[in-house]
C-alpha positions in Angstrom: -14.7 -7.9 -17.0 -15.7 -7.4 -13.3 -13.1 -9.2 -11.1 -14.1 -11.7 -8.5 -11.5 -10.4 -6.1 -9.4 -7.2 -5.6 -6.2 -6.8 -3.7 -5.3 -3.3 -2.6 -2.1 -1.6 -1.6 -2.5 0.5 1.5 -0.4 3.7 1.8 -1.2 6.1 -1.0 -3.9 3.9 -2.3 -6.5 3.4 0.4 -5.1 5.6 3.1 -3.1 8.8 3.7 -0.7 8.2 6.6 2.2 10.3 5.3 2.0 12.9 8.1 2.7 10.2 10.7 5.2 8.4 8.5 7.2 11.6 8.0 7.2 12.6 11.7 8.2 9.1 12.8 11.1 8.8 10.3 12.2 12.3 11.3 12.2 11.6 15.0 14.0 8.3 14.4 16.8 9.9 12.2 17.2 12.8 14.6 17.6 10.3 17.5 20.4 8.6 15.5 22.1 11.9 14.8 20.9 12.5 11.3 19.1 15.7 10.1 15.3 15.4 9.8 14.3 14.7 6.1 11.9 16.8 4.2 8.3 15.6 3.8 8.6 14.9 0.1 11.9 13.1 0.5 10.3 10.6 2.9 7.1 10.3 0.7 9.2 9.5 -2.4 11.2 6.9 -0.5 8.1 5.0 0.7 6.8 1.9 -1.2 9.0 -0.9 -0.1 9.3 -2.2 3.5 10.5 0.2 6.2 14.1 -1.1 5.9 14.0 -0.4 2.2 12.8 3.2 2.9 15.5 3.7 5.6 18.2 2.4 3.1 17.1 5.1 0.7 17.4 7.7 3.3 20.6 6.8 5.2 22.1 3.8 3.4 21.8 0.1 4.1 24.4 -0.1 6.9 22.2 1.3 9.7 18.8 0.6 8.2 17.9 -2.4 10.4 18.9 -0.5 13.5 16.8 2.5 12.4 13.7 0.3 11.9 14.0 -1.0 15.4 14.0 2.6 16.7 11.2 3.6 14.2 8.5 1.0 15.2 7.8 2.1 18.7 7.8 5.8 17.6 5.4 5.0 14.8 3.1 3.2 17.3 2.7 6.5 19.1 2.3 8.6 16.0 0.4 6.3 13.6 -3.1 7.8 14.0 -1.8 11.4 13.7 -3.4 12.7 10.5 -4.5 9.3 9.3 -7.3 9.6 6.8 -9.0 7.4 4.2 -8.2 8.6 0.7 -11.0 9.7 -1.5 -13.2 6.8 -2.7 -11.7 4.2 -0.3 -14.8 3.5 1.7 -17.0 3.8 -1.5 -15.0 1.2 -3.5 -14.7 -1.2 -0.6 -18.5 -0.9 0.1 -19.3 -1.3 -3.6 -17.2 -4.4 -3.9 -18.9 -5.9 -0.9 -22.4 -5.2 -2.4 -21.4 -6.8 -5.6 -19.9 -9.9 -4.0 -16.3 -9.0 -4.9 -13.8 -10.2 -2.2 -11.2 -7.6 -1.1 -8.0 -7.8 0.8 -4.9 -5.6 1.5 -1.5 -6.6 0.4 1.1 -4.1 1.6 4.8 -3.7 2.5 3.8 -1.8 5.7 4.6 -3.7 8.9 1.6 -6.1 9.3 0.4 -5.1 12.8 0.5 -1.4 11.9 -1.4 -2.0 8.7 -4.1 -3.9 10.5 -4.4 -1.2 13.1 -4.8 1.5 10.5 -7.5 -0.5 8.6 -9.3 -1.1 11.9 -9.1 2.5 12.9 -10.7 3.6 9.6 -13.4 1.0 9.6 -12.1 -1.0 6.7 -12.2 -4.3 8.6 -15.9 -5.1 7.8 -15.1 -5.1 4.1 -11.8 -6.9 4.0 -11.0 -10.6 4.0 -7.5 -9.9 5.4 -4.7 -7.4 5.7 -1.2 -8.9 4.9 1.9 -6.9 5.6 5.6 -7.3 6.3 6.3 -9.8 9.1 3.2 -11.8 8.3 5.2 -13.9 5.8 8.8 -14.3 4.7 8.1 -12.4 1.4 7.6 -8.8 0.4 6.1 -7.1 -2.6 6.7 -7.5 -5.5 7.7 -11.2 -4.9 5.2 -13.5 -6.6 5.2 -15.9 -3.7 3.6 -13.3 -1.5 0.9 -12.6 -4.1 0.3 -16.4 -4.5 -0.1 -16.6 -0.7 -2.7 -13.8 -0.8 -4.5 -15.3 -3.8 -4.8 -18.6 -1.9 -6.2 -16.8 1.1 -8.8 -14.9 -0.9 -9.8 -18.0 -2.8 -9.4 -16.8 -6.4 -6.9 -17.2 -9.2 -4.7 -14.4 -10.5 -6.9 -14.3 -13.7 -9.9 -13.4 -11.6 -8.1 -11.0 -9.3 -7.3 -7.3 -9.8 -4.5 -5.5 -8.0 -4.9 -1.8 -7.2 -2.0 0.4 -6.1 -0.2 3.7 -6.6 3.4 2.9 -7.4 5.8 0.9 -9.6 6.1 -1.6 -6.7 2.4 -2.3 -7.1 2.6 -2.6 -10.9 5.5 -5.1 -10.5 3.5 -7.0 -7.9 0.6 -7.4 -10.3 2.8 -8.3 -13.3 4.8 -10.9 -11.3 1.7 -12.7 -10.2 -0.2 -12.5 -13.5 -2.9 -10.1 -12.1 -4.5 -7.2 -14.0 -3.5 -3.9 -12.5 -5.1 -0.5 -12.0 -3.2 2.5 -10.5 -4.2 5.7 -8.8 -2.0 8.8 -8.6 -2.8 9.6 -5.0 0.4 8.3 -3.5 4.1 8.5 -4.2 4.1 8.9 -8.0 2.5 11.2 -10.4 0.0 10.3 -13.2 2.7 10.9 -15.8 5.3 8.7 -14.0 2.8 5.9 -13.6 1.5 5.9 -17.2 5.1 5.5 -18.4 5.4 2.1 -16.7 3.6 0.2 -19.5 1.6 1.0 -22.6 -2.1 0.9 -22.0 -1.8 0.8 -18.2 -4.9 2.5 -16.7 -4.1 5.2 -14.2 -6.8 7.3 -12.6 -6.8 10.4 -10.3 -8.5 8.5 -7.4 -10.4 5.3 -6.4 -13.8 6.8 -7.3 -12.6 7.1 -10.9 -11.8 3.3 -11.0 -15.4 2.2 -10.3 -16.6 2.3 -13.9 -13.4 0.4 -15.0 -14.2 -2.3 -12.6 -17.8 -2.4 -13.7 -19.4 -1.6 -10.4 -20.3 2.1 -10.8 
């Protein structure tokens, strides 16, 4: 059944911002006296909020301090290599044409998430972009999803969640939403299909269009 609304994750789902993310985390950790992490190390750590990512990289003790250093650095680097992932504009445009409301629900810092969406021209399709600092919750907490569902005006039964990670799958499950995943982000197709029997995982957003019924 074609959904009445779709909520999207951002990094690794709609956008590729990993070049800027890696450089910003590297500059931050070097400033704190740590060695610069490898690109794949940072990419694999992304998914939760910045503090969660930092905790994975350097431990929880200095994660909050690191995030305070990170944010102004990321402000300067955030458009460096920022690109829409294959099919992002197409799926947002198709949803708009078919009367399907869309929004972004991400663990990226809210102001940064909105700047990225604006830079890439997603704004004209989206009802909203909700990120960390916009509410007291983070994915995969169900209260965050309920807040987003209320804003988009549809129930969990009528809303689909699209992402690229186990965080996104848990976000959908905790809120009672159907879920589709793409292997364009932090986890491989094989890793994602192991999350649940029958879970649909595709190579990119374009491949999801027939599953949504708007091809």
